[in-house]
C-alpha positions as CSV (number, residue, x, y, z in Angstrom):
1,X,0.0,0.0,0.0
2,X,1.7,3.2,-1.2
3,X,1.0,6.6,0.5
4,X,2.3,10.1,-0.1
5,X,5.5,10.6,1.9
6,X,4.6,14.2,2.9
7,X,1.3,13.4,4.5
8,X,0.3,12.0,7.9
9,X,-1.8,8.9,7.9
10,X,-4.6,8.7,10.4
11,X,-5.1,5.1,11.8
12,X,-8.3,5.1,13.8
13,X,-8.6,2.4,16.5
14,X,-11.8,3.6,18.2
15,X,-13.5,0.3,17.3
16,X,-10.7,-1.8,18.7
17,X,-8.7,-0.1,21.4
18,X,-11.4,2.4,22.1
19,X,-13.9,-0.3,22.7
20,X,-11.6,-1.8,25.3
21,X,-12.6,1.1,27.6
22,X,-14.8,-0.4,30.4
23,X,-18.4,0.1,29.5
24,X,-17.8,1.1,25.9
25,X,-18.8,-2.3,24.4
26,X,-20.6,-1.9,21.0
27,X,-22.8,-4.2,19.1
28,X,-22.3,-4.9,15.4
29,X,-24.8,-2.3,14.1
30,X,-23.2,0.4,16.4
31,X,-19.7,-0.5,15.1
32,X,-20.9,-0.2,11.6
33,X,-22.5,3.2,12.2
34,X,-19.2,4.5,13.6
35,X,-17.2,2.9,10.8
36,X,-19.4,4.6,8.2
37,X,-18.8,8.0,10.0
38,X,-15.1,7.4,10.2
39,X,-15.1,6.9,6.4
40,X,-16.9,10.2,6.0
41,X,-14.4,11.7,8.4
42,X,-11.6,10.6,6.0
43,X,-9.5,8.3,8.2
44,X,-6.9,6.3,6.2
45,X,-7.1,3.1,8.1
46,X,-9.9,1.7,10.4
47,X,-8.9,-0.9,12.9
48,X,-12.3,-2.6,12.9
49,X,-11.6,-5.0,15.8
50,X,-9.8,-8.1,17.0
51,X,-11.3,-10.8,14.8
52,X,-10.2,-13.7,16.9
53,X,-11.4,-12.2,20.2
54,X,-15.1,-13.4,19.9
55,X,-17.7,-14.4,17.3
56,X,-19.2,-10.9,17.7
57,X,-15.9,-9.2,16.9
58,X,-15.3,-11.4,13.9
59,X,-18.8,-10.6,12.5
60,X,-18.3,-6.9,13.1
61,X,-14.9,-6.8,11.3
62,X,-16.4,-8.8,8.4
63,X,-19.4,-6.5,8.1
64,X,-17.3,-3.4,8.2
65,X,-15.0,-4.9,5.6
66,X,-18.0,-5.6,3.4
67,X,-19.9,-2.3,3.8
68,X,-17.1,0.3,4.4
69,X,-14.1,-1.4,2.8
70,X,-14.9,-0.2,-0.7
71,X,-12.2,0.6,-3.3
72,X,-12.5,4.3,-2.6
73,X,-12.9,3.8,1.2
74,X,-10.3,3.4,4.0
75,X,-8.1,0.4,4.6
76,X,-9.9,-2.0,6.9
77,X,-7.6,-3.6,9.5
78,X,-7.9,-6.4,12.1
79,X,-5.6,-6.9,15.1
80,X,-4.0,-10.3,15.6
81,X,-1.6,-11.7,18.2
82,X,1.5,-13.3,16.6
83,X,-0.4,-16.6,16.6
84,X,-1.5,-18.5,13.6
85,X,-5.2,-18.8,14.6
86,X,-5.4,-15.0,15.2
87,X,-3.9,-14.3,11.8
88,X,-6.1,-16.8,10.1
89,X,-9.3,-15.3,11.7
90,X,-8.2,-11.8,10.7
91,X,-7.5,-12.8,7.1
92,X,-10.9,-14.5,6.8
93,X,-12.9,-11.6,8.3
94,X,-11.1,-9.1,6.1
95,X,-11.8,-11.0,2.8
96,X,-14.7,-8.6,1.7
97,X,-12.5,-5.5,1.9
98,X,-11.0,-4.0,-1.2
99,X,-8.1,-2.8,0.9
100,X,-7.2,-4.9,4.0
101,X,-4.5,-5.0,6.6
102,X,-3.5,-7.5,9.2
103,X,-1.9,-5.9,12.3
104,X,0.0,-8.4,14.3
105,X,2.0,-7.9,17.5
106,X,4.2,-9.5,20.2
107,X,5.9,-8.0,23.3
108,X,9.6,-7.1,23.1
109,X,10.3,-5.6,26.6
110,X,12.2,-7.8,29.0
111,X,9.5,-7.3,31.7
112,X,6.8,-8.7,29.3
113,X,9.1,-11.5,28.1
114,X,9.8,-12.6,31.6
115,X,6.4,-12.3,33.3
116,X,3.8,-12.4,30.5
117,X,5.2,-14.4,27.6
118,X,7.8,-16.4,29.6
119,X,9.9,-16.6,26.4
120,X,13.5,-15.7,25.6
121,X,14.5,-12.9,23.2
122,X,15.6,-15.5,20.6
123,X,12.1,-17.1,20.8
124,X,10.3,-13.8,20.4
125,X,12.6,-12.8,17.5
126,X,11.8,-16.1,15.7
127,X,8.0,-15.8,16.3
128,X,7.8,-12.2,15.1
129,X,9.6,-13.0,11.9
130,X,7.6,-16.2,11.2
131,X,4.2,-14.7,12.0
132,X,4.8,-11.6,9.8
133,X,5.7,-13.9,7.0
134,X,2.6,-16.0,7.7
135,X,0.4,-12.8,7.6
136,X,2.1,-11.8,4.4
137,X,0.9,-15.1,2.8
138,X,-2.7,-13.8,3.2
139,X,-2.3,-10.1,2.5
140,X,0.2,-7.7,1.0
141,X,-0.4,-5.0,3.7
142,X,1.0,-6.2,7.1
143,X,1.6,-4.1,10.2
144,X,3.8,-5.2,13.0
145,X,3.9,-3.8,16.6
146,X,6.5,-4.6,19.2
147,X,4.3,-4.3,22.3
148,X,5.8,-2.2,25.1
149,X,8.4,-0.9,22.7
150,X,8.9,2.2,24.9
151,X,10.4,0.0,27.7
152,X,12.3,-2.4,25.4
153,X,16.0,-2.6,25.0
154,X,16.7,-0.4,21.9
155,X,19.3,-2.8,20.4
156,X,16.9,-5.7,20.6
157,X,14.0,-3.6,19.3
158,X,16.1,-2.6,16.2
159,X,16.9,-6.3,15.6
160,X,13.3,-7.3,15.8
161,X,12.2,-4.5,13.4
162,X,14.9,-5.3,10.9
163,X,13.8,-9.0,10.8
164,X,10.1,-8.3,10.4
165,X,10.6,-5.8,7.7
166,X,12.7,-8.4,5.8
167,X,9.8,-10.8,6.4
168,X,7.4,-8.5,4.6
169,X,6.0,-6.0,7.1
170,X,4.8,-2.8,5.3
171,X,4.1,-0.7,8.5
172,X,6.1,-0.7,11.7
173,X,4.2,0.6,14.7
174,X,6.1,1.8,17.8
175,X,3.7,1.7,20.8
176,X,4.0,3.4,24.2
177,X,1.7,0.7,25.6
178,X,1.7,2.0,29.2
179,X,1.9,5.7,28.5
180,X,5.3,6.0,30.2
181,X,7.4,8.3,28.0
182,X,7.8,12.0,27.8
183,X,7.6,13.8,24.5
184,X,11.4,14.3,24.0
185,X,12.0,10.6,25.0
186,X,9.4,9.4,22.5
187,X,10.8,11.6,19.7
188,X,14.3,10.2,20.5
189,X,12.9,6.6,20.4
190,X,11.4,7.2,16.9
191,X,14.5,9.0,15.7
192,X,16.6,6.0,16.9
193,X,14.4,3.5,15.0
194,X,14.6,5.6,11.8
195,X,18.4,5.8,12.2
196,X,19.4,2.3,13.4
197,X,17.1,0.0,11.5
198,X,18.8,-0.4,8.1
199,X,15.8,-1.3,6.0
200,X,13.4,1.2,7.7
201,X,13.0,3.1,4.4
202,X,10.9,0.2,3.1
203,X,8.0,0.8,5.6
204,X,5.8,3.5,7.1
205,X,6.7,4.3,10.7
206,X,3.7,4.5,12.9
207,X,3.1,5.3,16.6
208,X,0.5,4.2,19.2
209,X,0.3,5.6,22.7
210,X,-1.7,5.8,25.9
211,X,-2.5,8.9,27.9
212,X,-1.7,7.7,31.4
213,X,0.5,10.8,32.1
214,X,-1.6,13.1,29.9
215,X,1.1,13.6,27.2
216,X,0.0,11.1,24.4
217,X,-0.8,13.9,21.9
218,X,2.4,15.7,22.7
219,X,4.3,12.5,22.3
220,X,2.8,11.9,18.8
221,X,3.6,15.4,17.6
222,X,7.2,14.9,18.6
223,X,7.1,11.6,16.8
224,X,6.0,13.3,13.6
225,X,9.0,15.6,13.8
226,X,11.2,12.5,14.3
227,X,9.9,10.7,11.2
228,X,6.6,9.0,12.1
229,X,4.0,9.1,9.3
230,X,1.1,7.2,10.8
231,X,-0.7,8.1,14.0
232,X,-2.9,5.5,15.8
233,X,-5.6,7.3,17.7
234,X,-9.2,7.3,18.8
235,X,-12.2,9.6,18.7
236,X,-12.4,11.6,22.0
237,X,-9.2,9.8,23.1
238,X,-11.2,6.8,24.5
239,X,-9.4,3.6,25.3
240,X,-8.0,1.5,28.1
241,X,-7.1,3.2,31.4
242,X,-6.6,6.9,30.6
243,X,-7.3,6.4,26.9
244,X,-5.4,6.9,23.7
245,X,-4.0,9.8,21.8
246,X,-7.0,11.9,20.7
247,X,-7.7,12.0,17.0
248,X,-9.4,15.4,17.0
249,X,-6.6,17.0,19.0
250,X,-3.8,15.5,16.7
251,X,-5.6,16.5,13.5
252,X,-6.4,20.0,14.5
253,X,-2.9,20.6,15.9
254,X,-1.5,19.6,12.5
255,X,-4.1,21.7,10.8
256,X,-3.8,24.9,12.8
257,X,0.0,24.7,13.0
258,X,0.7,23.6,9.4
259,X,3.5,26.2,9.0
260,X,5.3,24.7,12.1
261,X,5.1,21.1,10.9
262,X,5.5,21.6,7.1
263,X,9.4,21.5,7.1
264,X,9.4,18.2,9.0
265,X,7.5,16.7,6.1
266,X,9.7,18.3,3.4
267,X,7.1,21.0,2.5
268,X,7.6,24.7,2.1
269,X,6.9,26.5,5.3
270,X,4.0,28.5,3.8
271,X,2.3,25.5,2.2
272,X,-1.4,25.5,2.9
273,X,-2.0,21.9,1.7
274,X,-3.6,19.8,4.5
275,X,-1.2,17.5,6.4
276,X,-3.9,14.8,6.8
277,X,-6.8,13.5,4.7
278,X,-9.3,14.3,7.5
279,X,-12.4,16.3,6.6
280,X,-12.3,18.4,9.8
281,X,-15.9,19.6,9.5
282,X,-16.9,16.0,10.3
283,X,-15.0,16.0,13.6
284,X,-17.7,17.2,16.0
285,X,-20.4,15.0,14.6
286,X,-18.1,11.9,14.8
287,X,-17.3,12.9,18.4
288,X,-21.0,13.1,19.3
289,X,-21.8,9.8,17.7
290,X,-19.0,7.9,19.5
291,X,-20.0,9.5,22.8
292,X,-23.6,8.6,22.4
293,X,-23.0,5.0,21.3
294,X,-20.3,4.2,23.9
295,X,-21.9,6.1,26.7
296,X,-18.5,7.9,27.3
297,X,-19.4,11.5,27.9
298,X,-17.0,14.2,26.7
299,X,-15.8,16.5,29.4
300,X,-16.9,20.1,28.9
301,X,-13.4,21.5,28.7
302,X,-12.1,18.8,26.3
303,X,-10.0,20.4,23.5
304,X,-11.7,20.7,20.1
305,X,-15.0,18.9,20.9
306,X,-15.9,19.8,24.5
307,X,-19.0,21.9,25.2
308,X,-16.8,24.8,26.3
309,X,-14.2,24.5,23.6
310,X,-15.5,27.6,21.8
311,X,-17.4,29.2,24.7
312,X,-16.4,32.5,26.3
313,X,-17.6,33.7,29.7
314,X,-15.0,36.3,30.6
315,X,-16.1,39.8,29.8
316,X,-12.7,40.7,28.3
317,X,-12.8,37.6,26.1
318,X,-16.3,38.2,25.0
319,X,-15.5,41.8,24.1
320,X,-12.4,40.7,22.1
321,X,-14.3,37.9,20.2
322,X,-17.1,40.2,19.3
323,X,-14.6,42.6,17.8
324,X,-12.5,39.9,16.1
325,X,-12.7,36.2,16.7
326,X,-8.9,35.8,16.3
327,X,-8.4,37.7,19.5
328,X,-9.2,34.6,21.6
329,X,-9.9,31.8,19.1
330,X,-7.1,30.1,17.1
331,X,-9.6,28.1,14.9
332,X,-13.1,28.6,13.6
333,X,-15.8,26.5,15.3
334,X,-17.2,25.8,11.9
335,X,-13.9,24.1,10.9
336,X,-14.7,21.2,13.2
337,X,-18.4,21.0,12.2
338,X,-20.1,23.2,14.8
339,X,-22.9,25.3,13.4
340,X,-24.3,28.6,14.7
341,X,-27.9,27.9,13.6
342,X,-30.3,28.8,16.4
343,X,-33.5,27.8,14.7
344,X,-33.3,24.9,12.2
345,X,-36.8,23.6,12.0
346,X,-40.2,24.1,13.7
347,X,-43.5,22.4,14.2
348,X,-44.8,23.4,10.8
349,X,-41.8,21.9,9.0
350,X,-42.5,18.9,6.7
351,X,-40.8,15.5,6.3
352,X,-38.8,16.7,3.2
353,X,-37.3,19.7,5.0
354,X,-36.5,17.5,8.0
355,X,-34.9,14.8,5.8
356,X,-32.9,17.4,3.9
357,X,-31.5,19.0,7.1
358,X,-30.5,15.6,8.4
359,X,-28.6,14.9,5.2
360,X,-26.9,18.3,5.5
361,X,-25.8,17.1,9.0
362,X,-24.4,13.9,7.4
363,X,-27.1,11.4,8.5
364,X,-28.2,8.9,5.8
365,X,-31.3,7.3,7.1
366,X,-33.6,4.6,5.6
367,X,-37.2,5.6,5.0
368,X,-38.2,3.6,8.1
369,X,-35.6,5.3,10.3
370,X,-36.5,8.7,8.9
371,X,-40.2,8.1,9.7
372,X,-39.4,7.2,13.3
373,X,-37.1,10.2,13.7
374,X,-39.7,12.5,12.1
375,X,-42.3,11.4,14.7
376,X,-39.9,12.2,17.5
377,X,-39.1,15.6,15.8
378,X,-42.8,16.5,15.6
379,X,-43.3,15.6,19.3
380,X,-40.3,17.8,20.3
381,X,-41.4,20.7,18.0
382,X,-44.7,20.9,19.8
383,X,-42.9,21.3,23.1
384,X,-40.1,23.7,21.9
385,X,-40.2,27.0,20.1
386,X,-36.8,26.4,18.6
387,X,-35.3,23.1,17.4
388,X,-31.5,23.3,16.9
389,X,-29.0,21.0,15.1
390,X,-28.0,19.6,18.4
391,X,-31.6,18.7,19.1
392,X,-31.7,16.9,15.8
393,X,-28.5,15.0,16.5
394,X,-29.9,13.9,19.9
395,X,-33.1,12.6,18.2
396,X,-31.3,10.6,15.6
397,X,-28.7,9.2,18.1
398,X,-31.4,8.3,20.5
399,X,-34.1,7.0,18.2
400,X,-32.1,5.3,15.5
401,X,-28.8,4.1,16.9
402,X,-30.1,1.9,19.7
403,X,-29.1,-1.4,21.1
404,X,-31.2,-4.4,19.9
405,X,-34.6,-3.9,21.4
406,X,-35.7,-6.8,23.6
407,X,-37.7,-4.9,26.2
408,X,-39.7,-1.8,25.1
409,X,-40.8,1.0,27.5
410,X,-44.5,1.4,27.1
411,X,-45.4,3.7,30.0
412,X,-43.7,5.3,33.0
413,X,-45.5,7.4,35.7
414,X,-44.0,8.8,38.8
415,X,-45.3,10.5,42.0
416,X,-43.0,12.5,44.2
417,X,-42.8,15.6,46.3
418,X,-42.3,16.7,49.9
419,X,-43.3,14.9,52.1
420,X,-44.7,12.1,49.8
421,X,-42.7,8.9,49.1
422,X,-41.4,8.8,45.5
423,X,-43.3,6.1,43.6
424,X,-43.0,4.8,40.0
425,X,-45.2,2.6,37.9
426,X,-43.5,1.1,34.8
427,X,-45.0,-0.9,32.0
428,X,-42.6,-2.8,29.7
429,X,-43.3,-4.9,26.6
430,X,-41.3,-8.2,26.7
431,X,-39.5,-9.9,23.8
432,X,-42.6,-12.1,23.5
433,X,-44.9,-9.1,23.1
434,X,-46.5,-9.3,26.5
435,X,-47.0,-6.2,28.6
436,X,-45.8,-6.4,32.2
437,X,-46.3,-3.8,34.9
438,X,-44.9,-3.2,38.4
439,X,-44.5,-0.4,40.9
440,X,-41.8,0.5,43.4
441,X,-40.8,3.2,45.8
442,X,-37.3,4.7,46.0
443,X,-35.2,7.5,47.3
444,X,-36.2,9.6,44.4
445,X,-38.3,9.3,41.2
446,X,-35.5,7.9,39.1
447,X,-34.5,5.4,41.7
448,X,-38.1,4.3,42.0
449,X,-38.3,3.8,38.2
450,X,-35.1,1.7,38.2
451,X,-36.3,-0.4,41.1
452,X,-39.6,-1.2,39.2
453,X,-37.7,-2.1,36.1
454,X,-35.3,-4.4,37.9
455,X,-38.3,-6.2,39.4
456,X,-39.8,-6.7,36.0
457,X,-36.7,-7.8,34.1
458,X,-35.2,-9.9,37.0
459,X,-31.6,-9.6,35.8
460,X,-29.2,-8.7,38.7
461,X,-27.2,-5.6,38.1
462,X,-25.6,-2.6,39.9
463,X,-26.1,1.0,38.7
464,X,-22.5,2.4,38.8
465,X,-23.0,5.7,36.9
466,X,-25.9,8.1,36.3
467,X,-25.3,11.4,34.5
468,X,-27.6,14.0,33.0
469,X,-26.7,16.9,30.8
470,X,-28.7,19.4,28.8
471,X,-28.4,19.3,25.0
472,X,-29.5,22.9,24.5
473,X,-30.3,25.9,26.7
474,X,-33.7,26.8,28.1
475,X,-36.4,25.4,30.3
476,X,-37.6,23.2,27.4
477,X,-34.2,21.8,26.6
478,X,-33.6,18.1,25.7
479,X,-32.0,16.3,28.6
480,X,-29.5,13.5,27.8
481,X,-29.1,10.7,30.3
482,X,-26.2,8.3,30.2
483,X,-26.0,5.3,32.6
484,X,-23.8,2.3,33.2
485,X,-24.8,-1.0,34.7
486,X,-22.5,-3.7,36.0
487,X,-23.3,-7.4,35.8
488,X,-20.8,-10.1,36.7
489,X,-17.8,-7.8,36.0
490,X,-19.2,-6.6,32.7
491,X,-20.3,-3.0,32.2
492,X,-23.2,-2.0,29.9
493,X,-24.1,1.6,29.0
494,X,-27.4,3.1,28.1
495,X,-28.2,6.5,26.6
496,X,-31.4,8.4,25.9
497,X,-32.7,12.0,25.3
498,X,-36.0,13.6,26.0
499,X,-37.5,16.9,27.2
500,X,-38.8,14.9,30.2
501,X,-35.8,13.8,32.2
502,X,-37.7,11.0,34.0
503,X,-38.7,9.5,30.6
504,X,-35.1,9.9,29.4
505,X,-33.8,8.2,32.5
506,X,-36.3,5.3,32.0
507,X,-35.4,4.9,28.3
508,X,-31.6,5.0,29.1
509,X,-32.1,2.2,31.6
510,X,-34.1,0.1,29.2
511,X,-31.4,0.7,26.6
512,X,-28.7,-0.6,29.0
513,X,-30.9,-3.5,30.1
514,X,-31.4,-4.5,26.5
515,X,-27.6,-4.5,26.0
516,X,-27.2,-6.7,29.1
517,X,-29.9,-9.1,28.1
518,X,-28.7,-9.3,24.5
519,X,-25.2,-10.2,25.8
520,X,-26.5,-12.9,28.0
521,X,-28.2,-14.5,25.0
522,X,-25.0,-14.7,23.0
523,X,-22.8,-17.8,23.0
524,X,-19.9,-17.7,25.4
525,X,-16.7,-16.8,23.5
526,X,-14.6,-19.2,25.7
527,X,-11.0,-19.3,24.9
528,X,-11.2,-16.8,22.1
529,X,-12.1,-14.0,24.6
530,X,-8.8,-14.5,26.5
531,X,-6.8,-12.1,24.3
532,X,-4.0,-9.8,25.1
533,X,-5.2,-6.3,25.9
534,X,-3.5,-3.9,23.7
535,X,-0.4,-2.9,21.7
C-alpha cells in the first residue's frame, strides 16, 4: 500500500482499542454506524476490531470490511496476536474489503518477556519473523507492533524490526503501551528507530500511545518531527485506562499549526496543503456519535469537541471575540463542524425539510428510520419553540442508533414531592410481546423507576453511573441521560434523550438492560475471549 511521503496517515482504533474502555462495548450495528462515519471523516485506516477475540468481533470486522471497505474507502484492519489462529481469523474476516491489513503484535520488553510471555529474546525474534511472513501469505499489507516498545532494549528492538521488515511488514508501529514516555524521549525513540534499523526506508513508521500521564498527543507530535508518518488514535481519546491519543486533537494541531510542521514533512513553510486526509468539518459529529453510542461523555473542557471549547464567559474575552474572533480563538468553530444555527426547523416543517436537514448534517437514514425520527421531531417541535441542530442529533442518536430492542418502554409514571414517598409505575413490553407492569418506591423518582424495572426484568445488576446533561439551553431543553450497569464484572451503557428527564432516564435504563440481556443470549466466547489487551 503506497501513501504520499509528505502526508500523515490517520489510523483510527476507536472500534478496537477504544472499545476496550470499560463500559464502551458496542454491538455490530453500532460499530458499523461508527465505521461509516469514520469513512466520512476521512481516516486512512480503520482498525475494525480483534477478529479472533469473539464471534461478535469477527462478525463486526467482516461486516465493516464488506460495507465500508470499498475501493474508494479506507483500509480495513484487524488486530491479531503473533499466533496462527489469530492471523487466520483476521484474514478470513477481512476478505470482503477492497483494501485490507493484518496488524500483528508481540511483546519485546524484558519485563513482558519474563512475566507475561515467559519466552527468551531469541524465541520472540523467531515468532515475530515467522508470523509476519505468515500474515504476508494472506495479505500484502501487514503491520507489526513490538508491544511495550517504549520499555524495550533499543538494540533488541532494532533487531526485531529489521527482521520483520525483511519478512514483509509494510508498516512498523512503535507503541508506548503503558503511557510512560515524555515527548522528547518518545521523539528520540522514533529517531533511533529511523536511524538504526537499516531497512526502515521500506516501511511506514507508525506510533501508538496511551495517555496515562496526559502527554499522548504531545508524544505523537514529537514523533511526527522525528519521522513517524502514521498516527494511531481514537475519537475523543477513548481507550483503556486513561485512553489513547485523541484523533481530533492531533488532526487540529497539525491543521492549525501547518506552518510549524511543514518543514518536518519536506514541505515549504508557507504551504497550505492539508497534512492529513481528514475532513475536519466531520469531527464534531463523529465525536458526538461515539460519545452517544459508547456512553462515554465528553468533558466540557475537552479540547476541540468539548462543550466549552468555543465558549467565552470572561467579559474581556467576550469583548475581544465580538470585535474579532482571532483575539481569543485560534480556529473557527465551523472548521470542526459546529454550526451557529439557532432555529433549524419548527412544528410546521415537513418531512422533506426534515430529511434534507439531516442529510446536510451527514445522516443517511432509511425511509423507516426517517419516519421514526420525524415522529420524534414533531413531538419535540410541539414542546419547543426552537429546534436546533444539536436537538436533531440527539433525536437521531437516541431514536435510530439503539441497542437491539428486547424490552420496550410502554409507560412510566411517577409520583413524588415533599413529604410524599417517591413512587414509580412502569410498563414494559417483553420480547414475546407481553405487557408487564410493576410499581416500586425509591429514594427519588428515578430510583423508583429503576427499582420497578429491575423487578420486571429480573436480571441482577448494579447501577454504577448516572449522569444528566442538557443538550440545549432553556427550560424546554432536551435532557440527555447516560447510565452504566455492572453485571458479573461486565459493564453495559445506556443513553437516551427527552425533554422529560424521567422519561429519558427510563429509556436509558431500558437501553442498558437491552444490551445486558442481549449479551446474556449470546454464545460464550470461551478461549477466544482471552486475548492480550493492547499494543
